[in-house]
N, C-alpha and C positions, 0 to 999 in steps of 0.2 A: 504493500500500500504506500510506503514512503516513496518508492521509486515511481509509483503511478502518479504522484503529484507533480513530478518534474515534466517539463515540456519534452515532446518527442525529439530526440537528438538528431541532428543532421548526419548524413553519412560521413564517417571519418575520412580524413585525407588519405590518399593512396600511400602505401608504405611498401615499396617493391624495389629493394636494392638490386635484385637479380636482373631487373629489366624484362622479365618474362612474366606476362600477365597470368598465363596458365599455371606456372610454378607458384607464383605468389598467391593466386586464388586458392590453389590446393592447400598451401600452408595455412592460410587463414581459415579455410573450411575445416581442416583437421583440428585446428586450435579451438574453433567454435564447437565442434563435436565433443572434444574432450571436456571443455568447460561445461557444456550442457549436461553431460553424463555425471559430472561432479556436483551438479546443482548450482553452479556459478553462472546464473543466467545473465547477469550484467555483462560479464566479459564474453559470454557466448554471443550475445547480441552485437557487441562491438566487433567481434571477429567475423561474424556472418556478414555484417555491413561492409567490412573491408573486403571480404571475398566477393561480394556483389559489385563493389566498385572496380575490382580487377577483371572479373569475368562474369557478367550477369547470367543467371541461369535459374529456372524455376525450382530446381531442387534446393538451392541455397535460399531462395526466397521463401519456400515452404518452411524450411527450418527456422528462418528468422521469424516467421509468423508464429510458429510454435513457441519460440523463446519469448516473444512479446506476451503471449497468452500466459506463460508461466510467471511473468513479471507483474501480472495484474494489470496489463495494458491491453484490454480486448479491442479497443478502437484501432490501435496500431496493428494488432494481429489481423483484424478484419481487412484492413487496407492491403496488407501483404498477401493474404490468402485470396483476395479478389483478383489481384494481379496474376497470381498463379493460375487461376481458373481461366483467365483471359489470354494466357500465353500460349500461342500455337505450338511452342516447343515442349510444353508439358504433355505427357502421355495421359491416356484416359484414366488410369489408376491414380495418378498423382492429382489430377483435377478432382476426382471423386473424393479423395481423402481431404483435399483442401476445402471442399464444400462442407464436409462433415465437421472439420475443425472450425470453419467459419460459423456454422450454426451454434456450436458450443460457445464460441467467443461472444456471439450475439446474445446468448442467454446470460452471460456473465456481466453484461452492461447494466449499470444502474440507471434508473429513469426518474427524473424529477419533473413534476407538473406544477406550473405556476398558475394560480387562480388570482388574477389581479382584478381589483375593483374598477380600475380605469386604465386599460392597456394603452390608450392613446397618450397618456401622460406619464405613466410609470415606466421606468427603465430598469433593466436587469443587467447586472454585471456578475460574471463568474470568474473567479480567480484573477480579478483585476482587469478583465477584458469585457467590453460590452457585447451582449449577445442579442440576436434577433430571434424571437420565439416563433415557432410554427403556429398556425391558427389554433391548434389544440393546446398550445402552451407547454409542450413536453420537450425535454432535453434528454439525450442519451449520453451518459458520462461514464468514465472509468471509475471503478470503485476507489474508495479512499477519502481523504479529507479535501473539501472544497470550500472556498470562501464565497458566500453568496451575499450580494447587496442589491436591494431594491430601493430606488429613489423616485420621488414624485416632485417634480419641479426642483426646488432647492432643498427639499426635506428628504432625509434618509429614513425610509420606512423600515428597512431591515438590513442589518449588517452582522452576520454571524458565520461561524464555521459549521459545515454540515458533513458528517461522516456517513458515507454510503457503503453498504455491503454489496457483494456481487449479487446481481439479479434483483436487488431491492427496488421497490417503487415508493416514492415519497411525493406527497402533495403539499405544496406551500400555499396557504390561503392568506392573502394580504388584504386587510380591511382598511379602507381609506379613512373612515371616520374614527374608528376605535384604535387604529394603529396596532391592533392585536395580530399576532402571527400564530396561526394554528398549523402545527406540523402533523399531518395525518399519514401514518405509515399504513400502506395497503396490507391487509391481512395475508398471512402466510399462504393461504390456499390460492391466492390470486397471483402470487409471484411465479416467475418462470422457474421451473425446476431445472437443475443442472443436468446436462446431457450425460447419459450413461457412457462410460468409457468403452470404446469399441476396440476389439483386437485388430491389430494391423494385419493385412494380408501376408501370406508367406512370401519370402523373397523370390523374385523371378529373375530370369536372365535379362540383363540390360538390353535396351533396344538402341537403334542408331539415333533416336531422338535425343539421347542423353550424351551429347558430345561436347567437348573433347573427351578423350578416354578416361581422364582422371575423375570425371563425373560418374563413371560407372561405379567406382568405389563409393562416391558420394551418395548415390541412390541407395545402396545397401546400408550406409550409415544412417540415412534418414529413417529407414525401417526401425533401426535400433532406437532412434530418438523418439519415434512415435510410441514404441513400447514403453520407454521411460515415462 
């Protein structure tokens, strides 16, 4: 949750003293795999991002999506997994697995609904940045701590921290006259249930779509990561 509060990091700068993108990509990919298996998801994400910067490939992007999900950052995971599904270089099995992981990450998102007394005058800020609400007033957020502020004209109606759990739905009702804030937590029965863990398919022989050759090893490593 602490990491989930941080902004999504940009891709790290390229670090390739060998001058060979394939060799450097393989090195970063293996480092990310080892960090993931040790539960060091912060370094795993950094390594997979470096691997992507050297040699973009759906296998690496899939593993990065898994890593973001383990870090409690489902929105970043969803972004990567959608790219995998849209990548023509990804085989059918990888796209199907990316779709399953995306559904699981979507269920992990927290949702906050704002019930404002005067949406035309009241402004909402989340973690210091102004947000525009959809007509239904709902926002999908990563779990963790968030700072919520609602102002009306020059008056601050609400300014407080809100801790969200994975899959939680919260409704904030802002009363213009009473200045009272009612925090309504949706009952457990209406929350999204976490997706059941699915067993990864057995390893299969790599296809020509996973090129260059070092990605053949990468595809097998991804099966191990999914198992973890």
